[in-house]
Steps between C-alpha positions, in 0.01 A plus 500: 500500500229397263210741416244312704708512818577861434126579472420306805764634725571835347827655590573275803837328449454133446740431790241633749223264368573215753502740792176667390334159449615383846361818657168453325480140610574604856227772492251243367591259770462761766171592372378153500608451863325824609184401307486143649581641840205745474268208397613288784455795745143559377431136504611469859286797607192343323569150655525660845187710451307191384626294795391767760151527335481113522587507863235767567244297295577181697446691837165643376387165367593330835291773688204450275489117510527488887 
């Protein structure tokens, strides 16, 4: 093992490197999925809230114009 790799990975055997890299990639993928799911969930609640406010506004506008 060259000195740079030894400094980067310490005492971890180089044979474990692919499995560690795969685990890190899987963790990053899962974090991305959770983050995007949270954004979609918040966006959905916001869209529904704005939709309900718009419906109430239309009812009030109709009552005022009649």
